[in-house]
C-alpha positions in Angstrom: 0.1 -0.1 0.1 1.2 3.4 -0.7 2.2 5.4 2.6 -0.1 8.3 3.4 1.2 11.9 2.5 -0.2 13.4 5.8 -1.2 11.5 8.9 -2.9 13.4 11.9 -3.0 11.6 15.1 -5.3 12.6 18.2 -5.0 16.5 17.5 -6.2 18.1 20.6 -6.1 22.0 21.0 -7.2 23.5 24.5 -7.1 27.4 25.3 -7.4 27.7 28.9 -10.3 25.4 30.1 -12.0 25.5 26.6 -11.3 22.8 24.2 -11.3 23.9 20.7 -10.4 20.6 18.9 -10.5 17.2 20.4 -8.7 14.2 19.3 -8.8 14.8 15.3 -7.5 11.8 13.4 -7.2 11.1 9.6 -4.7 10.3 6.6 -4.6 11.6 3.2 -3.1 9.4 0.5 -1.5 10.4 -2.7 -3.6 11.5 -5.3 -6.5 11.9 -2.9 -8.8 14.9 -2.6 -9.8 14.9 1.1 -12.9 17.2 2.1 -13.2 19.0 5.6 -16.8 20.0 6.5 -18.1 21.5 9.4 -20.3 24.5 10.9 -18.8 27.5 11.7 -16.7 27.4 14.9 -16.5 23.6 14.4 -12.6 23.7 14.7 -11.8 23.5 10.8 -9.6 26.4 10.8 -7.7 25.6 14.1 -6.9 22.2 12.6 -5.3 23.6 9.5 -3.3 25.8 11.7 -2.0 22.8 13.5 -1.4 20.8 10.2 1.0 23.6 9.0 2.7 24.2 12.3 1.0 27.8 12.9 -0.1 26.8 16.2 1.2 23.8 18.3 -1.3 21.1 19.3 -1.8 20.6 23.2 -1.5 16.9 22.4 -1.4 14.9 19.2 1.0 14.6 16.2 1.2 15.7 12.6 3.5 14.0 10.1 3.9 15.3 6.3 5.7 12.7 4.2 7.0 10.9 7.2 8.2 14.1 8.9 6.9 15.1 12.2 5.7 18.8 11.9 6.8 19.9 15.4 10.3 18.4 15.5 11.2 18.4 11.6 9.4 21.6 10.7 11.4 22.6 7.6 11.5 19.1 6.1 7.9 18.7 6.5 7.0 22.1 5.2 8.9 21.5 2.0 6.2 19.0 0.8 3.5 21.6 1.4 1.7 24.2 -0.6 -1.1 26.1 1.6 -3.4 28.8 0.9 -5.6 29.9 4.1 -8.4 32.4 2.6 -7.4 34.7 0.0 -4.0 34.3 -1.6 -1.5 37.1 -1.0 -0.9 38.5 -4.4 0.6 41.7 -5.8 -2.2 43.4 -8.0 0.1 45.9 -9.5 2.3 43.2 -11.0 1.5 40.8 -13.7 0.8 37.2 -13.2 4.3 36.2 -14.5 5.9 38.8 -11.9 4.0 37.3 -9.2 5.2 33.9 -9.9 8.8 35.1 -10.2 8.9 37.0 -7.1 7.4 34.0 -5.2 10.0 31.8 -7.1 13.0 33.7 -5.8 11.8 32.5 -2.3 12.0 29.0 -2.9 15.2 26.9 -3.2 15.7 25.3 -6.8 12.7 26.9 -8.6 13.4 28.1 -12.0 11.9 29.7 -15.1 10.7 26.2 -16.3 8.9 25.8 -13.2 6.9 29.0 -13.8 5.7 27.9 -17.0 4.8 24.3 -15.4 2.5 25.9 -13.0 1.2 28.5 -15.2 0.2 25.6 -17.7 -1.3 23.5 -14.8 -3.4 26.5 -13.5 -4.6 27.4 -17.1 -3.2 30.8 -16.9 -0.5 30.6 -19.5 -2.4 33.1 -21.5 -2.9 35.9 -19.2 0.6 35.6 -17.5 1.8 39.3 -18.7 -1.6 40.8 -17.6 -1.7 42.7 -14.4 -3.3 40.8 -11.5 -5.9 43.4 -11.1 -7.6 42.5 -14.3 -7.9 38.9 -13.1 -11.5 37.6 -11.9 -11.4 36.3 -8.5 -11.3 32.9 -9.9 -8.2 33.5 -11.7 -6.4 35.0 -8.6 -7.2 31.8 -6.7 -5.9 30.0 -9.6 -2.8 31.9 -9.4 -2.4 31.4 -5.9 -2.5 27.7 -6.4 0.2 28.4 -9.0 2.3 30.1 -6.5 1.9 27.1 -3.9 2.7 24.5 -6.5 6.2 26.2 -7.4 8.3 23.9 -5.2 6.4 20.8 -6.4 4.8 20.0 -3.0 3.3 16.6 -2.4 0.2 18.0 -0.3 -1.9 20.9 -1.3 -4.2 22.7 1.7 -6.7 24.9 0.7 -9.1 26.8 3.2 -12.4 27.5 1.4 -10.9 27.7 -2.1 -14.3 28.3 -3.9 -15.6 31.0 -1.7 -16.9 33.9 -3.5 -16.4 32.5 -6.8 -19.3 32.4 -9.5 -20.5 29.1 -10.8 -18.0 29.1 -13.7 -15.1 29.9 -11.3 -16.2 27.2 -8.9 -16.4 24.6 -11.9 -12.8 25.7 -13.0 -11.5 25.3 -9.4 -13.3 21.9 -9.2 -11.7 20.7 -12.4 -8.1 22.0 -11.4 -7.9 20.1 -8.3 -9.4 16.8 -9.7 -6.7 17.2 -12.3 -3.9 18.0 -9.8 -4.9 15.0 -7.8 -5.5 12.4 -10.7 -2.8 13.7 -13.2 0.0 15.0 -10.7 -0.5 12.6 -7.7 -1.1 15.5 -5.4 -2.8 14.8 -2.0 -5.2 17.7 -1.6 -7.0 18.9 1.8 -10.0 21.1 1.0 -11.8 22.9 3.8 -15.4 24.0 2.5 -18.7 24.9 3.2 -20.1 24.2 -0.2 -21.7 20.7 0.2 -22.5 20.2 -3.5 -19.1 20.9 -4.5 -17.5 18.6 -2.2 -19.8 15.8 -3.6 -18.3 16.6 -7.0 -14.6 17.5 -5.9 -13.6 14.9 -3.1 -12.8 11.3 -2.7 -13.3 11.5 0.9 -15.1 13.5 3.5 -14.6 14.2 7.2 -17.4 15.8 9.2 -16.2 17.7 12.1 -18.4 19.2 15.0 -17.8 21.0 18.1 -14.0 19.9 17.7 -14.5 16.3 17.2 -14.9 14.3 14.0 -18.0 12.7 13.5 -17.4 10.7 10.3 -14.9 10.0 7.8 -16.0 8.2 4.8 -15.8 8.0 1.0 -18.3 10.5 -0.6 -20.1 7.4 -1.9 -20.2 6.0 1.4 -21.9 9.3 2.9 -24.3 8.6 0.1 -25.2 5.3 1.3 -28.8 5.0 1.9 -30.7 3.6 5.0 -32.8 0.5 3.8 -35.5 2.6 2.5 -37.2 2.9 -1.2 -39.5 5.4 -2.6 -42.8 4.3 -4.3 -45.2 6.5 -6.0 -48.5 5.0 -6.7 -51.8 5.8 -7.7 -53.8 5.1 -4.4 -51.5 6.1 -1.6 -54.0 5.6 1.1 -54.7 1.9 0.1 -51.1 1.2 -0.5 -49.9 2.7 2.8 -52.4 0.5 4.7 -51.3 -2.7 2.7 -47.6 -2.0 3.1 -48.1 -1.4 6.8 -49.9 -4.7 7.3 -47.0 -6.6 5.7 -44.9 -5.3 8.8 -42.8 -3.1 7.0 -42.2 0.7 8.6 -43.7 3.1 5.9 -44.5 6.9 5.7 -46.2 9.0 3.1 -46.2 12.5 2.1 -49.4 12.3 0.3 -48.1 11.3 -3.0 -45.0 9.1 -2.2 -44.6 6.1 0.2 -41.3 5.8 1.9 -40.9 2.1 2.8 -38.1 0.8 5.0 -37.2 -2.2 2.8 -34.0 -3.2 1.1 -33.8 -3.9 -2.6 -34.2 -7.6 -2.1 -37.5 -7.0 -0.6 -39.0 -4.8 -3.1 -40.3 -7.4 -5.4 -42.5 -8.8 -2.9 -43.7 -5.4 -2.2 -44.3 -4.7 -5.9 -46.2 -8.1 -6.3 -48.4 -7.3 -3.3 -49.5 -4.0 -4.6 -50.0 -5.1 -8.0 -52.1 -8.0 -6.9 -54.4 -5.6 -5.1 -54.9 -3.5 -8.4 -52.5 -0.4 -7.1 -50.7 0.8 -10.1 -46.9 1.8 -9.3 -45.6 4.8 -11.4 -42.0 4.9 -10.0 -40.0 2.9 -7.4 -36.3 3.7 -6.4 -33.9 3.4 -3.7 -33.6 6.3 -1.6 -30.3 7.9 -1.5 -29.3 10.5 1.1 -27.4 13.6 -0.4 -24.4 14.8 1.3 -26.4 17.6 2.7 -29.0 15.5 4.2 -26.1 13.4 5.7 -24.1 16.3 7.1 -27.4 17.6 8.6 -27.8 14.4 10.3 -24.3 14.0 11.5 -24.2 17.7 13.0 -27.9 17.4 14.5 -29.2 19.9 12.0 -26.6 22.8 12.3 -25.5 24.4 9.1 -22.1 25.2 7.8 
């Protein structure tokens, strides 16, 4: 198995008597986009700051490419590109000048790397333009290009799609998916945009009140309770019939929600048909990520 790029173990942060983050643990593999979801104040930003050594955990450990962030900070950070909130860019300079400026701060980064990251971020055609003429989405992509200059193994982004219009969000999503799949980059994304996390991420962690409630593949978060939805021509009769079969069932007046597995569905369909009840629609109920998120956090929003 491939060794994880980032490993967080038992991260806890206390300030006085208050616990901000409690026992947070997860791993991120090469080529994986890992989503970090939680309501405001859940501990997302505090966790990110511990990951990159901006604050020291009260207890716990972070390793990046095998290097302990606390004891081997420089070696660990050589493998990290990070943008927290808005990237720091010089708007009076061109995109190329910004990249050249930040390249001078990094060991072993040259002109070829500038062309490489500009191509990755789909900015080659605008490199000579002043950054003040860039859209917000382009500035975000330029910030990611800066973070990629030193060829990191891990990219950490805090709300990368925040404030972007739909086109900018799509561009950001496509960029991160391409970086993970083609470049093998491990990507950590903190976001409140649930629909985007569904499309962007391979796995998602839900954090609430400083504690991770669940870590699952996105498809796992979609996993349904044993429940199917039926739309029929006589809801009242169907409700009584299914209830008499011993299956928990509810109705909103037009659709029956029956707690059965797909294997049990043929029996229910046969009974309904035998009683002359016409079935217009039947499908497995699949929870959206938003439903799963609200369920895990007790209804609190991001």
